[in-house]
TORTOR-412152 format. One record per atom (N, C-alpha, C, O): atom name; y, z, x. Coordinates in steps of 0.05 Angstrom, whole numbers, plus 5000, padded with zeros to 4 digits. Each point is the difference from the previous one (the first is absolute). Layout:
% TORTOR-412152
+------+------+------+------+
: atom :   c2 :   c3 :   c1 :
+------+------+------+------+
:   CA :    Y :    Z :    X :
...
+------+------+------+------+
***
This chain:
% TORTOR-412152
+------+------+------+------+
: atom :   c2 :   c3 :   c1 :
+------+------+------+------+
:    N : 5361 : 7045 : 8666 :
:   CA : 4987 : 5005 : 5025 :
:    C : 4998 : 5029 : 5006 :
:    O : 5019 : 5015 : 4995 :
:    N : 4958 : 4994 : 5014 :
:   CA : 4996 : 5028 : 5007 :
:    C : 4994 : 5002 : 5030 :
:    O : 4988 : 4983 : 5012 :
:    N : 5021 : 5039 : 5000 :
:   CA : 4995 : 5006 : 5028 :
:    C : 4990 : 5028 : 5002 :
:    O : 5014 : 5019 : 4993 :
:    N : 4962 : 4984 : 5017 :
:   CA : 4988 : 5027 : 5003 :
:    C : 5001 : 5016 : 4975 :
:    O : 5006 : 5024 : 5001 :
:    N : 4988 : 4964 : 4977 :
:   CA : 4998 : 5014 : 4974 :
:    C : 5027 : 5004 : 4986 :
:    O : 5000 : 5013 : 4979 :
:    N : 5022 : 4978 : 5032 :
:   CA : 5026 : 5003 : 4988 :
:    C : 5011 : 4973 : 4993 :
:    O : 4997 : 4980 : 5014 :
:    N : 5016 : 5018 : 4962 :
:   CA : 5012 : 4975 : 4991 :
:    C : 5024 : 4994 : 5018 :
:    O : 5019 : 5016 : 5002 :
:    N : 4980 : 4961 : 5012 :
:   CA : 5022 : 4992 : 5017 :
:    C : 5021 : 4985 : 4985 :
:    O : 5024 : 5004 : 5003 :
:    N : 4967 : 4977 : 4980 :
:   CA : 5018 : 4984 : 4984 :
:    C : 4989 : 4998 : 4972 :
:    O : 4978 : 4990 : 4996 :
:    N : 5037 : 5019 : 4984 :
:   CA : 4990 : 5000 : 4973 :
:    C : 5000 : 4972 : 4986 :
:    O : 4986 : 4996 : 4980 :
:    N : 5030 : 4985 : 5032 :
:   CA : 5002 : 4974 : 4987 :
:    C : 5009 : 4980 : 5021 :
:    O : 5007 : 5007 : 5023 :
:    N : 4994 : 4967 : 4969 :
:   CA : 5007 : 4979 : 5018 :
:    C : 5029 : 5002 : 5011 :
:    O : 5005 : 4994 : 5023 :
:    N : 5013 : 5014 : 4960 :
:   CA : 5028 : 5002 : 5008 :
:    C : 5004 : 5022 : 5022 :
:    O : 5014 : 4996 : 5019 :
:    N : 4972 : 5027 : 4977 :
:   CA : 5001 : 5021 : 5019 :
:    C : 4987 : 4992 : 5027 :
:    O : 5010 : 5007 : 5021 :
:    N : 4969 : 4978 : 4977 :
:   CA : 4986 : 4990 : 5024 :
:    C : 5018 : 4981 : 5016 :
:    O : 5002 : 5002 : 5024 :
:    N : 5011 : 4980 : 4962 :
:   CA : 5018 : 4981 : 5013 :
:    C : 5023 : 5015 : 5014 :
:    O : 5007 : 4995 : 5023 :
:    N : 5006 : 5024 : 4963 :
:   CA : 5022 : 5015 : 5011 :
:    C : 4990 : 5016 : 5024 :
:    O : 5013 : 5001 : 5021 :
:    N : 4965 : 5013 : 4976 :
:   CA : 4989 : 5017 : 5021 :
:    C : 4993 : 4984 : 5025 :
:    O : 5005 : 5009 : 5022 :
:    N : 4982 : 4968 : 4975 :
:   CA : 4992 : 4984 : 5023 :
:    C : 5025 : 4988 : 5013 :
:    O : 5000 : 4996 : 5025 :
:    N : 5020 : 4997 : 4960 :
:   CA : 5025 : 4989 : 5012 :
:    C : 5013 : 5022 : 5017 :
:    O : 5010 : 4994 : 5022 :
:    N : 4992 : 5030 : 4968 :
:   CA : 5012 : 5022 : 5015 :
:    C : 4983 : 5006 : 5025 :
:    O : 5011 : 5005 : 5022 :
:    N : 4963 : 4996 : 4975 :
:   CA : 4982 : 5005 : 5023 :
:    C : 5003 : 4979 : 5021 :
:    O : 5000 : 5006 : 5024 :
:    N : 5002 : 4969 : 4968 :
:   CA : 5003 : 4978 : 5019 :
:    C : 5024 : 5003 : 5018 :
:    O : 5000 : 4990 : 5023 :
:    N : 5021 : 5022 : 4967 :
:   CA : 5024 : 5005 : 5016 :
:    C : 4997 : 5020 : 5022 :
:    O : 5016 : 5001 : 5019 :
:    N : 4963 : 5016 : 4979 :
:   CA : 4995 : 5020 : 5020 :
:    C : 4979 : 4992 : 5021 :
:    O : 4995 : 5015 : 5019 :
:    N : 4992 : 4962 : 4977 :
:   CA : 4978 : 4992 : 5017 :
:    C : 5008 : 4977 : 5019 :
:    O : 5012 : 4981 : 4992 :
:    N : 4981 : 5022 : 5034 :
:   CA : 5005 : 4979 : 5019 :
:    C : 4975 : 4983 : 5003 :
:    O : 5003 : 4975 : 5004 :
:    N : 4974 : 5037 : 4994 :
:   CA : 4974 : 4985 : 5003 :
:    C : 4979 : 5014 : 4984 :
:    O : 4999 : 5025 : 4999 :
:    N : 4984 : 4960 : 4988 :
:   CA : 4977 : 5011 : 4986 :
:    C : 4976 : 4981 : 5003 :
:    O : 5003 : 4975 : 4998 :
:    N : 4974 : 5036 : 5008 :
:   CA : 4976 : 4984 : 5003 :
:    C : 4977 : 5013 : 4984 :
:    O : 4994 : 5023 : 5005 :
:    N : 4995 : 4962 : 4977 :
:   CA : 4977 : 5009 : 4984 :
:    C : 4976 : 4984 : 5006 :
:    O : 5001 : 4975 : 5000 :
:    N : 4977 : 5039 : 5007 :
:   CA : 4975 : 4986 : 5005 :
:    C : 4978 : 5011 : 4981 :
:    O : 4997 : 5024 : 4997 :
:    N : 4990 : 4957 : 4989 :
:   CA : 4978 : 5008 : 4983 :
:    C : 4975 : 5003 : 5016 :
:    O : 4996 : 4986 : 5020 :
:    N : 4986 : 5033 : 4972 :
:   CA : 4974 : 5004 : 5013 :
:    C : 4981 : 4978 : 4993 :
:    O : 5004 : 4984 : 4981 :
:    N : 4974 : 5015 : 5033 :
:   CA : 4979 : 4981 : 4996 :
:    C : 4982 : 5006 : 4976 :
:    O : 4980 : 4986 : 4995 :
:    N : 5026 : 5036 : 4991 :
:   CA : 4983 : 5009 : 4978 :
:    C : 5011 : 4992 : 4972 :
:    O : 4994 : 5013 : 4980 :
:    N : 5022 : 4966 : 5019 :
:   CA : 5012 : 4991 : 4975 :
:    C : 4978 : 4995 : 4979 :
:    O : 4980 : 4987 : 5005 :
:    N : 5025 : 5024 : 4971 :
:   CA : 4983 : 4995 : 4977 :
:    C : 5017 : 4989 : 4977 :
:    O : 5021 : 5009 : 4994 :
:    N : 4968 : 4970 : 4993 :
:   CA : 5012 : 4989 : 4976 :
:    C : 4978 : 4998 : 4980 :
:    O : 4981 : 4985 : 5003 :
:    N : 5022 : 5031 : 4976 :
:   CA : 4980 : 5001 : 4978 :
:    C : 5012 : 4988 : 4975 :
:    O : 5017 : 5012 : 4987 :
:    N : 4975 : 4963 : 5006 :
:   CA : 5011 : 4987 : 4976 :
:    C : 4991 : 5016 : 4975 :
:    O : 4977 : 5008 : 4997 :
:    N : 5042 : 4995 : 4985 :
:   CA : 4994 : 5013 : 4974 :
:    C : 4999 : 4979 : 4978 :
:    O : 4982 : 5000 : 4983 :
:    N : 5037 : 4982 : 5018 :
:   CA : 5002 : 4977 : 4981 :
:    C : 5011 : 4977 : 5017 :
:    O : 5003 : 5002 : 5024 :
:    N : 5002 : 4975 : 4963 :
:   CA : 5012 : 4977 : 5014 :
:    C : 5029 : 5006 : 5008 :
:    O : 5010 : 4987 : 5018 :
:    N : 5002 : 5033 : 4969 :
:   CA : 5029 : 5006 : 5006 :
:    C : 5004 : 5027 : 5013 :
:    O : 5022 : 5006 : 5008 :
:    N : 4957 : 5011 : 4995 :
:   CA : 5003 : 5027 : 5011 :
:    C : 4979 : 5005 : 5022 :
:    O : 4977 : 4992 : 4997 :
:    N : 5032 : 5022 : 5024 :
:   CA : 4982 : 5007 : 5022 :
:    C : 5009 : 5027 : 5012 :
:    O : 5024 : 5005 : 5001 :
:    N : 4957 : 5011 : 5008 :
:   CA : 5006 : 5024 : 5014 :
:    C : 4999 : 4993 : 5030 :
:    O : 4981 : 4988 : 5009 :
:    N : 5039 : 5021 : 5006 :
:   CA : 5002 : 4995 : 5028 :
:    C : 5000 : 5026 : 5015 :
:    O : 5013 : 5019 : 4991 :
:    N : 4973 : 4983 : 5032 :
:   CA : 5000 : 5024 : 5016 :
:    C : 4997 : 4993 : 5029 :
:    O : 4985 : 4982 : 5007 :
:    N : 5029 : 5032 : 5011 :
:   CA : 4998 : 4996 : 5028 :
:    C : 5013 : 5022 : 5016 :
:    O : 5019 : 5013 : 4990 :
:    N : 4972 : 4992 : 5034 :
:   CA : 5014 : 5018 : 5018 :
:    C : 5024 : 4985 : 5012 :
:    O : 5001 : 4975 : 4999 :
:    N : 5018 : 5040 : 5011 :
:   CA : 5024 : 4988 : 5012 :
:    C : 5011 : 5017 : 5023 :
:    O : 4994 : 5024 : 5001 :
:    N : 5021 : 4963 : 5016 :
:   CA : 5015 : 5013 : 5022 :
:    C : 5028 : 4989 : 4999 :
:    O : 5003 : 4976 : 4996 :
:    N : 5016 : 5041 : 5009 :
:   CA : 5028 : 4990 : 4999 :
:    C : 5016 : 5013 : 5022 :
:    O : 4997 : 5024 : 5006 :
:    N : 5021 : 4960 : 5006 :
:   CA : 5020 : 5010 : 5019 :
:    C : 5027 : 4994 : 4988 :
:    O : 5006 : 4978 : 4993 :
:    N : 5011 : 5043 : 5006 :
:   CA : 5027 : 4997 : 4991 :
:    C : 5019 : 5009 : 5022 :
:    O : 4995 : 5021 : 5013 :
:    N : 5026 : 4963 : 4992 :
:   CA : 5021 : 5008 : 5019 :
:    C : 5026 : 4998 : 4985 :
:    O : 5007 : 4979 : 4989 :
:    N : 5007 : 5044 : 5010 :
:   CA : 5025 : 5000 : 4985 :
:    C : 5023 : 4990 : 5017 :
:    O : 4997 : 4993 : 5023 :
:    N : 5027 : 5006 : 4965 :
:   CA : 5023 : 4989 : 5014 :
:    C : 5010 : 5017 : 5023 :
:    O : 5015 : 4991 : 5017 :
:    N : 4975 : 5034 : 4985 :
:   CA : 5006 : 5018 : 5022 :
:    C : 4977 : 4999 : 5021 :
:    O : 5000 : 5016 : 5018 :
:    N : 4981 : 4966 : 4978 :
:   CA : 4977 : 4995 : 5018 :
:    C : 4980 : 5023 : 5000 :
:    O : 4986 : 5004 : 5020 :
:    N : 5013 : 5011 : 4958 :
:   CA : 4978 : 5020 : 4997 :
:    C : 4976 : 4986 : 4989 :
:    O : 5002 : 4984 : 4982 :
:    N : 4975 : 5021 : 5030 :
:   CA : 4975 : 4987 : 4992 :
:    C : 4982 : 5019 : 4985 :
:    O : 4997 : 5023 : 5007 :
:    N : 4991 : 4966 : 4971 :
:   CA : 4981 : 5015 : 4984 :
:    C : 4975 : 4982 : 4998 :
:    O : 5001 : 4977 : 4991 :
:    N : 4976 : 5035 : 5016 :
:   CA : 4974 : 4986 : 4997 :
:    C : 4985 : 5014 : 4978 :
:    O : 4997 : 5025 : 5000 :
:    N : 4993 : 4960 : 4981 :
:   CA : 4985 : 5011 : 4977 :
:    C : 4975 : 4983 : 4996 :
:    O : 4998 : 4977 : 5008 :
:    N : 4983 : 5036 : 4979 :
:   CA : 4975 : 4986 : 4992 :
:    C : 4991 : 5012 : 4974 :
:    O : 5006 : 5023 : 4993 :
:    N : 4978 : 4961 : 4991 :
:   CA : 4990 : 5011 : 4975 :
:    C : 4983 : 4980 : 4986 :
:    O : 4988 : 4982 : 5012 :
:    N : 5012 : 5021 : 4961 :
:   CA : 4984 : 4983 : 4983 :
:    C : 5017 : 4991 : 4976 :
:    O : 5015 : 5015 : 4989 :
:    N : 4981 : 4959 : 5004 :
:   CA : 5016 : 4988 : 4978 :
:    C : 4980 : 4993 : 4978 :
:    O : 4979 : 4989 : 5005 :
:    N : 5029 : 5016 : 4970 :
:   CA : 4986 : 4989 : 4977 :
:    C : 5020 : 4989 : 4980 :
:    O : 5023 : 5010 : 4998 :
:    N : 4969 : 4970 : 4988 :
:   CA : 5019 : 4988 : 4980 :
:    C : 4985 : 4983 : 4980 :
:    O : 4978 : 4991 : 5004 :
:    N : 5036 : 5004 : 4974 :
:   CA : 4991 : 4982 : 4979 :
:    C : 5017 : 4975 : 5003 :
:    O : 5024 : 5001 : 4997 :
:    N : 4963 : 4976 : 5008 :
:   CA : 5015 : 4975 : 5003 :
:    C : 4996 : 4984 : 4975 :
:    O : 4979 : 4999 : 4988 :
:    N : 5043 : 4987 : 5004 :
:   CA : 4999 : 4983 : 4976 :
:    C : 5009 : 4972 : 5006 :
:    O : 5020 : 4996 : 5014 :
:    N : 4965 : 4984 : 4977 :
:   CA : 5008 : 4972 : 5003 :
:    C : 5017 : 4993 : 4976 :
:    O : 4991 : 4999 : 4977 :
:    N : 5035 : 4996 : 5029 :
:   CA : 5019 : 4994 : 4979 :
:    C : 5020 : 4980 : 5010 :
:    O : 5010 : 5002 : 5022 :
:    N : 4997 : 4979 : 4961 :
:   CA : 5020 : 4979 : 5007 :
:    C : 4993 : 4986 : 5026 :
:    O : 5018 : 4994 : 5016 :
:    N : 4956 : 5001 : 4988 :
:   CA : 4992 : 4983 : 5023 :
:    C : 4996 : 5015 : 5026 :
:    O : 4994 : 4987 : 5021 :
:    N : 5008 : 5039 : 4980 :
:   CA : 4995 : 5015 : 5025 :
:    C : 4991 : 5028 : 4994 :
:    O : 5003 : 5011 : 4978 :
:    N : 4985 : 5001 : 5043 :
:   CA : 4990 : 5028 : 4998 :
:    C : 5023 : 5019 : 5007 :
:    O : 5015 : 4995 : 5019 :
:    N : 4986 : 5027 : 4966 :
:   CA : 5020 : 5021 : 5007 :
:    C : 4988 : 5027 : 4992 :
:    O : 4982 : 5001 : 4983 :
:    N : 5027 : 5019 : 5030 :
:   CA : 4990 : 5027 : 4994 :
:    C : 5013 : 5011 : 4976 :
:    O : 5025 : 5000 : 4997 :
:    N : 4959 : 5010 : 4984 :
:   CA : 5010 : 5015 : 4977 :
:    C : 5002 : 5030 : 5007 :
:    O : 5020 : 5013 : 4993 :
:    N : 4960 : 4997 : 5021 :
:   CA : 4999 : 5028 : 5008 :
:    C : 4993 : 5000 : 5029 :
:    O : 4983 : 4985 : 5009 :
:    N : 5029 : 5033 : 5006 :
:   CA : 4993 : 5003 : 5028 :
:    C : 5001 : 5029 : 5008 :
:    O : 5018 : 5015 : 4991 :
:    N : 4964 : 4994 : 5026 :
:   CA : 5000 : 5027 : 5010 :
:    C : 4994 : 4999 : 5030 :
:    O : 4980 : 4990 : 5009 :
:    N : 5039 : 5021 : 5006 :
:   CA : 4997 : 5003 : 5029 :
:    C : 4994 : 5029 : 5007 :
:    O : 5015 : 5018 : 4992 :
:    N : 4963 : 4987 : 5021 :
:   CA : 4993 : 5026 : 5009 :
:    C : 5002 : 5001 : 5031 :
:    O : 4988 : 4983 : 5013 :
:    N : 5027 : 5036 : 4998 :
:   CA : 5002 : 5002 : 5029 :
:    C : 4983 : 5024 : 5009 :
:    O : 4997 : 5020 : 4986 :
:    N : 4993 : 4977 : 5038 :
:   CA : 4985 : 5022 : 5012 :
:    C : 5019 : 5024 : 5005 :
:    O : 5022 : 4997 : 5008 :
:    N : 4967 : 5026 : 4986 :
:   CA : 5015 : 5025 : 5006 :
:    C : 4984 : 5017 : 5019 :
:    O : 4976 : 4999 : 4999 :
:    N : 5038 : 5018 : 5017 :
:   CA : 4984 : 5017 : 5018 :
:    C : 4984 : 5020 : 4984 :
:    O : 5008 : 5009 : 4978 :
:    N : 4968 : 4999 : 5032 :
:   CA : 4984 : 5019 : 4986 :
:    C : 5014 : 5027 : 4998 :
:    O : 5016 : 5007 : 5018 :
:    N : 4979 : 5007 : 4960 :
:   CA : 5012 : 5027 : 4997 :
:    C : 4987 : 5019 : 5020 :
:    O : 4976 : 5000 : 5005 :
:    N : 5041 : 5016 : 5007 :
:   CA : 4989 : 5021 : 5019 :
:    C : 4994 : 5025 : 4985 :
:    O : 5015 : 5007 : 4982 :
:    N : 4964 : 5006 : 5025 :
:   CA : 4992 : 5024 : 4986 :
:    C : 5009 : 5026 : 5013 :
:    O : 4985 : 5019 : 5002 :
:    N : 5041 : 4982 : 5008 :
:   CA : 5008 : 5025 : 5012 :
:    C : 5012 : 5018 : 4980 :
:    O : 5009 : 5022 : 5007 :
+------+------+------+------+
***
């Protein structure tokens, strides 16, 4: 999984460990997908998925973070269900100031 061009988790074990640690710091999280969802089939077992998203996170100290961005991923149908093989989350960043 990549986030804003940086590798977040290099493998499944790191992703599991990282998400378990993250879950301990979160009191509430809400993810909403945009109405612009695209699913482009490549084969019977592979598809490219893309959509905008908005997320609200509230940590255990009640600090709130609102983010929005765009998600792309490669989904694979394996063992009876779809799962992401590759995922990239891009978050909006403030424009650079020219001072």
